[in-house]
C-alpha positions in Angstrom: 0.0 0.0 0.0 1.9 3.2 -1.2 2.1 5.9 1.4 2.6 9.6 0.7 3.6 12.4 3.1 1.7 15.5 2.3 2.1 18.6 4.4 3.4 16.5 7.2 0.4 14.1 7.0 0.7 10.4 5.9 -1.9 9.3 3.3 -2.1 5.6 2.5 -3.4 4.6 -0.9 -4.3 1.6 -3.1 -3.1 2.1 -6.7 -3.9 0.3 -9.9 -3.3 0.9 -13.6 -0.3 2.3 -15.5 1.4 5.0 -13.5 2.1 7.4 -16.4 -1.7 7.7 -17.3 -4.0 10.5 -16.2 -4.8 10.2 -12.5 -8.2 9.1 -11.2 -8.5 9.9 -7.5 -11.0 7.7 -5.7 -12.4 9.1 -2.4 -14.4 6.9 0.0 -17.1 8.1 2.4 -17.8 8.3 6.1 -16.9 5.3 8.3 -15.2 3.6 5.4 -11.8 3.1 3.6 -10.2 2.8 0.2 -11.9 -0.7 0.0 -15.2 1.1 -0.6 -14.0 2.1 -4.1 -12.7 -1.3 -5.3 -15.8 -2.1 -7.4 -14.8 0.8 -9.7 -11.0 0.8 -9.5 -10.6 -2.2 -11.7 -12.7 -0.7 -14.4 -11.1 2.7 -14.2 -7.6 1.2 -14.3 -8.2 0.1 -17.9 -7.6 3.8 -18.9 -6.4 5.7 -15.8 -3.8 5.5 -13.1 -6.1 5.0 -10.1 -5.3 6.2 -6.7 -7.8 5.2 -4.0 -7.0 7.1 -0.8 -7.5 6.3 2.9 -8.7 9.6 4.2 -6.8 10.6 7.4 -8.3 8.8 10.4 -9.7 6.0 8.2 -8.2 2.8 6.9 -4.4 2.8 7.3 -4.0 6.6 7.4 -3.3 8.3 10.7 -5.7 11.0 11.8 -5.2 14.7 11.2 -3.5 16.7 13.9 -6.4 19.1 13.9 -10.2 18.3 13.9 -11.3 16.8 10.6 -13.3 19.1 8.3 -14.4 18.8 4.7 -12.3 21.8 3.6 -9.2 20.3 5.4 -9.6 17.0 3.6 -10.2 18.8 0.3 -7.1 20.9 0.6 -5.0 17.9 1.7 -6.1 16.0 -1.4 -5.3 19.0 -3.6 -1.8 18.9 -2.3 -1.6 15.2 -2.9 -2.7 15.7 -6.5 -0.1 18.4 -7.0 2.5 15.9 -5.7 1.6 12.9 -8.0 -0.1 14.4 -11.1 1.2 16.7 -13.9 -2.3 17.5 -15.1 -6.0 17.7 -14.2 -7.5 14.6 -12.6 -10.8 12.7 -12.6 -12.4 12.5 -9.2 -14.6 9.6 -8.1 -16.3 10.2 -4.7 -18.8 8.2 -2.7 -21.0 9.8 0.0 -18.8 12.1 2.0 -16.1 11.5 -0.6 -18.5 13.1 -3.1 -18.8 16.2 -0.9 -15.0 16.4 -0.7 -14.7 16.1 -4.5 -17.3 18.9 -5.0 -15.4 21.1 -2.5 -12.2 20.5 -4.4 -13.9 21.4 -7.7 -15.3 24.6 -6.1 -11.9 25.7 -4.7 -9.7 24.5 -7.5 -11.6 24.3 -10.8 -8.6 23.9 -13.0 -7.5 20.8 -11.1 -10.5 18.7 -11.7 -11.4 17.6 -15.3 -14.5 15.5 -14.5 -16.2 13.9 -11.6 -18.2 10.8 -10.9 -20.3 11.2 -7.7 -22.0 8.2 -6.1 -24.7 9.2 -3.5 -22.8 12.4 -2.7 -23.6 14.3 0.5 -24.9 17.7 -0.6 -26.6 19.3 2.3 -24.8 17.4 5.0 -28.0 16.4 6.6 -28.3 12.7 6.5 -31.6 10.7 6.7 -33.8 10.8 9.8 -33.0 7.2 10.5 -29.2 7.9 10.6 -29.7 10.9 12.8 -31.9 8.9 15.2 -29.6 5.9 15.4 -26.1 7.3 14.9 -26.2 10.9 16.0 -26.3 10.1 19.8 -23.4 7.7 19.4 -21.4 10.3 17.6 -22.0 12.8 20.3 -20.7 10.3 22.8 -17.7 9.5 20.7 -16.5 13.1 20.5 -15.1 12.7 24.0 -12.4 10.3 25.2 -14.6 8.7 27.9 -17.3 8.2 25.3 -14.9 6.3 23.0 -13.9 4.1 25.9 -17.6 3.5 26.7 -18.5 2.6 23.1 -15.4 0.4 22.8 -16.3 -1.4 26.0 -19.7 -2.5 24.6 -18.3 -2.9 21.1 -19.2 -6.6 20.6 -22.8 -6.3 21.8 -23.1 -2.9 20.0 -21.9 -4.3 16.7 -24.6 -7.0 16.5 -27.3 -4.4 17.2 -26.0 -1.8 14.8 -25.5 -4.3 12.0 -29.1 -5.3 12.2 -30.2 -1.7 12.3 -27.9 -0.3 9.7 -28.3 -2.9 7.0 -31.8 -1.7 5.8 -30.6 1.9 6.1 -27.5 1.3 3.9 -28.8 -1.2 1.4 -31.8 -1.9 -0.7 -34.3 -4.6 0.1 -33.3 -6.5 -3.0 -29.6 -5.6 -2.8 -27.1 -7.5 -4.8 -24.1 -7.1 -2.4 -22.4 -10.3 -1.4 -22.0 -11.3 2.2 -18.2 -11.0 1.9 -18.4 -7.5 0.7 -21.0 -6.6 3.3 -18.8 -7.8 6.2 -15.8 -6.0 4.8 -17.7 -2.8 4.7 -19.0 -3.3 8.2 -15.5 -4.2 9.4 -14.3 -0.8 8.1 -17.2 1.0 9.8 -16.3 -0.4 13.2 -12.5 -0.2 12.9 -11.1 0.5 16.4 -9.8 4.0 17.1 -12.0 5.8 14.6 -14.6 7.0 17.0 -13.3 10.6 17.2 -12.8 11.1 13.5 -16.3 9.5 12.8 -17.8 12.0 15.2 -15.9 14.9 13.7 -16.8 14.0 10.2 -20.5 13.5 11.0 -20.7 17.2 12.1 -18.2 18.4 9.5 -20.6 17.3 6.7 -23.4 19.4 8.4 -21.1 22.4 8.5 -20.2 22.1 4.8 -23.7 22.5 3.3 -23.3 23.0 -0.4 -26.8 24.3 -1.0 -26.6 27.6 -3.1 -23.0 26.8 -4.1 -23.6 24.1 -6.7 -24.3 26.6 -9.4 -20.7 27.8 -9.1 -19.3 24.4 -10.2 -18.0 24.3 -13.7 -16.7 20.8 -13.7 -18.8 18.2 -15.6 -20.1 15.4 -13.4 -22.0 12.1 -13.6 -24.1 11.6 -10.4 -25.4 8.1 -9.5 -27.9 7.6 -6.8 -29.5 4.4 -5.4 -33.3 4.7 -5.5 -33.5 3.2 -2.0 -30.7 5.3 -0.4 -31.7 5.7 3.2 -28.4 7.2 4.3 -28.0 10.3 2.0 -31.7 10.8 1.1 -32.9 11.5 -2.4 -33.9 15.0 -1.3 -30.3 15.9 -1.8 -30.7 14.7 -5.4 -33.5 17.2 -5.7 -31.2 20.0 -4.5 -28.7 18.8 -7.1 -31.2 19.0 -9.9 -32.5 22.4 -8.9 -29.2 24.1 -8.5 -26.9 22.2 -10.9 -28.9 21.1 -13.9 -25.7 20.4 -15.9 -25.0 17.4 -13.6 -25.9 14.1 -15.3 -28.1 12.4 -12.6 -28.9 8.7 -12.9 -31.0 6.8 -10.4 -30.5 3.1 -10.1 -33.4 0.9 -8.9 -32.7 -2.0 -6.4 -29.8 0.0 -4.9 -29.4 1.8 -1.7 -26.4 3.9 -0.5 -23.9 1.5 -2.2 -24.9 1.1 -5.9 -21.4 0.2 -7.0 -21.6 -2.9 -4.7 -25.4 -3.6 -5.0 -25.8 -3.1 -8.8 -22.1 -3.3 -10.0 -22.8 -4.1 -13.6 -25.2 -1.2 -14.1 -23.0 1.2 -12.2 -19.9 0.2 -14.2 -21.7 0.6 -17.5 -22.8 4.1 -16.6 -19.3 5.1 -15.5 -17.7 3.4 -18.6 -20.1 5.3 -20.9 -19.4 8.7 -19.1 -15.6 8.4 -19.0 -15.3 6.9 -22.5 -13.8 3.6 -21.2 -13.2 1.1 -24.0 -14.9 -2.0 -22.6 -18.6 -2.6 -21.8 -17.8 -6.1 -20.4 -16.9 -7.1 -16.9 -13.2 -7.5 -17.9 -11.5 -5.6 -15.1 -8.0 -4.9 -13.9 -6.6 -5.1 -17.5 -5.2 -1.7 -18.6 -5.8 -0.8 -22.2 -2.5 -0.5 -24.1 -1.1 2.9 -24.9 -1.5 2.3 -28.6 -5.2 1.4 -28.3 -5.8 4.4 -26.0 -4.1 6.7 -28.5 -6.3 5.1 -31.3 -9.4 5.9 -29.3 -8.3 9.6 -28.9 -7.5 9.8 -32.6 -10.9 8.3 -33.5 -12.6 10.9 -31.3 -10.9 13.7 -33.2 -11.8 12.1 -36.5 -15.5 11.9 -35.5 -15.5 15.7 -35.4 -15.3 15.7 -39.2 -17.9 13.1 -39.9 -21.7 13.2 -40.0 -21.9 10.6 -37.3 -20.1 12.9 -34.8 -22.0 16.0 -35.7 -22.9 18.2 -32.7 -21.1 15.9 -30.3 -18.8 17.5 -27.8 -15.3 16.0 -27.2 -16.4 14.0 -24.1 -19.2 12.4 -26.2 -17.0 11.7 -29.1 -14.6 10.0 -26.8 -17.3 7.9 -25.4 -18.5 6.9 -28.9 -14.9 6.3 -30.1 -14.3 3.8 -27.3 -17.2 1.7 -28.6 -16.0 1.6 -32.3 -13.9 -1.2 -33.5 -11.3 -0.5 -36.2 -10.6 -2.9 -39.1 -8.2 -2.5 -42.1 -8.8 -4.3 -45.4 -6.6 -4.8 -48.5 -7.7 -3.5 -51.9 -11.0 -5.2 -53.2 -11.3 -7.3 -50.0 -14.9 -8.0 -49.0 -15.9 -6.1 -45.9 -19.4 -7.5 -45.7 -21.5 -9.4 -48.2 -25.2 -8.7 -48.9 -25.9 -12.1 -47.4 -23.9 -11.3 -44.3 -25.1 -10.4 -40.8 -26.9 -7.1 -40.2 -25.5 -6.3 -36.8 -23.1 -3.4 -37.6 -22.8 -0.1 -39.3 -19.5 1.0 -40.8 -17.8 4.4 -40.8 -15.1 4.9 -43.4 -11.9 6.1 -41.7 -9.3 5.9 -44.5 -9.4 4.9 -48.2 -12.7 4.2 -49.8 -15.4 1.6 -49.7 -17.3 0.5 -52.8 -21.0 -0.4 -52.6 -22.0 -3.2 -55.0 -25.6 -4.3 -55.6 -27.1 -7.1 -57.6 -28.8 -6.2 -60.9 -32.5 -6.8 -61.3 -33.0 -9.9 -63.5 -35.1 -10.0 -66.6 -37.8 -12.7 -66.5 -36.2 -14.4 -69.5 -32.9 -14.5 -67.7 -34.2 -16.0 -64.5 -31.9 -19.0 -64.5 -31.4 -19.8 -60.8 -28.0 -21.4 -61.6 -26.6 -18.1 -63.1 -24.2 -16.1 -61.1 -25.8 -12.8 -60.1 -24.7 -9.8 -62.1 -23.4 -7.0 -59.9 -22.9 -3.3 -60.4 -21.1 -0.6 -58.4 -23.7 1.8 -57.1 -21.6 4.2 -55.0 -18.2 4.9 -53.5 -18.0 5.9 -49.8 -15.3 8.3 -48.8 -13.8 9.0 -45.3 -16.5 10.2 -42.9 -19.3 8.5 -44.7 -21.5 5.7 -43.2 -22.8 2.4 -44.6 -25.1 -0.3 -43.1 -27.0 2.0 -40.7 -30.5 0.9 -41.6 -29.9 -2.9 -41.5 -28.1 -2.4 -38.1 -31.0 -0.6 -36.7 -33.8 -2.9 -37.8 -31.8 -6.1 -38.4 -33.3 -6.3 -41.8 -31.5 -7.8 -44.8 -28.6 -6.0 -46.3 -29.1 -4.6 -49.8 -25.5 -4.4 -51.0 -22.0 -5.7 -50.7 -19.3 -3.5 -49.2 -15.8 -3.9 -50.7 -12.6 -2.1 -49.9 -11.6 0.3 -52.7 -8.5 0.1 -55.0 -6.2 1.4 -52.3 -7.8 -0.6 -49.5 -9.8 0.8 -46.6 -9.9 1.3 -42.9 -13.4 1.3 -41.4 -14.8 1.8 -37.9 -17.7 -0.5 -37.0 -20.4 0.0 -34.4 -22.3 -3.1 -33.4 -26.0 -3.3 -32.6 -25.2 -4.5 -29.1 -22.9 -1.6 -28.3 -25.4 0.9 -29.9 -28.2 -0.5 -27.6 -25.8 -0.2 -24.6 -25.1 3.5 -25.5 -28.9 4.1 -25.7 -29.4 2.6 -22.2 -26.4 4.2 -20.6 -26.2 7.6 -22.1 -29.6 9.0 -23.4 -28.1 12.4 -24.4 -25.4 10.9 -26.6 -27.7 8.2 -28.1 -30.4 10.8 -29.0 -27.9 12.9 -30.8 -26.4 9.9 -32.5 -29.7 8.7 -33.7 -30.5 12.2 -35.0 -27.2 12.2 -36.9 -28.0 8.8 -38.4 -31.4 10.1 -39.5 -29.8 13.1 -41.2 -27.2 10.8 -42.9 -30.0 8.5 -44.3 -32.2 11.5 -45.3 -29.3 13.1 -47.2 -28.6 9.8 -49.0 -32.3 9.3 -49.9 -32.4 12.9 -51.3 -29.3 12.2 -53.4 -30.7 8.9 -54.8 -34.0 10.6 -55.6 -32.0 13.4 -57.3 -30.1 10.8 -59.3 -33.3 9.1 -60.4 -34.8 12.4 -61.4 -31.8 13.3 -63.4 -31.8 9.9 -65.1 -35.5 10.3 -65.9 -34.8 13.8 -67.4 -32.0 12.4 -69.5 -34.1 9.5 -70.7 -36.9 11.9 -71.7 -34.5 14.2 -73.4 -33.1 11.2 -75.4 -36.6 10.1 -76.4 -37.5 13.6 -77.5 -34.3 13.8 -79.5 -34.9 10.4 -81.2 -38.5 11.3 -81.9 -37.5 14.6 -83.6 -34.9 12.8 -85.8 -37.5 10.3 -86.9 
């Protein structure tokens, strides 16, 4: 567990991913530790250098010399970022960690590129159940004799609080495993944390962010469990009212720990938002530098294609991460008319020829004959093919063949398109609009060609008639 000394304070961390990558700082919440962020660190490490911190007084980090406050934690993490990062970072915060991340973004906007907030504390006022069950204990734990008293009845107290806290922290149909649950509860009752728990309980109340959210300029994805009985959904209402730019997603069958309770859904949302390459559960496998650079280049290329029209850089990056690149030699078949209808293709380099079968005359209807083909169009870089069959899974109407100099194409599968639609409605709606515009422009051009052909045919008939 790497340890850093920052302003005389030791901070223990868990680190994952390639160290030269952009830093993602993961911040746990109240009565917790860096373990609380492990469901996301494996995913994020595919692209980022992940640093999950033990806040002072939690996990393996010694407490602050002065009373713990949210601004004190935020300033300390800012100093840590200055020490380990040469550029803006991505912040991922859970509960109190979300409040710390928001405070960092308010105080040091240039330092934070993007945020992912999971059930963040906004007002600092926790649920009525938490205040009823936990507040009296925190008042007692603020004093040394109180800590001794609580420690003295720890074993009996643990059994009671576990039974009381489970429905407060987790949904009725939670998906958390027993192993994960007991690890979280072990962190919550770690010996010697009584004073810092008490300090942080009141520190959140003293750091109410109401009326300050509108000052935040950093983009953020906010994920909330629909059954969160720790940080109530009324805080989500404050977020929506005062910070409409925040992308709020509410997950059913999840309480205060959606990344443990509904890990697949949570990871998909985070992957879509941060432009992570994989939609699968393949974790702890950093994407190679070459592939990461290819994703970034593809995002830049999308700015000059109809498919990427009106998408911002973050959205193009998310889309680029879902595109698969293929290179074909000259006149190599990309997809046959009889092939599957699960992908659309965006021409990246070279050209793609579109070939279609000629209509047969009734007198030529020999089923043993090889179908006559004709080239109907040539697609250039930035143009799309196969979008209609990918959307409705209907039969393809033409073959796609690499041009005389070969072709590099980007493919988007139906499965990944549907995942984008589920995970990122804003991106998918613009993407579908772009596809509609691409198809309408193509139909207009085809109709224009037919009209021109009809006009030429009529002109030739008129000319022949006049000569006769």
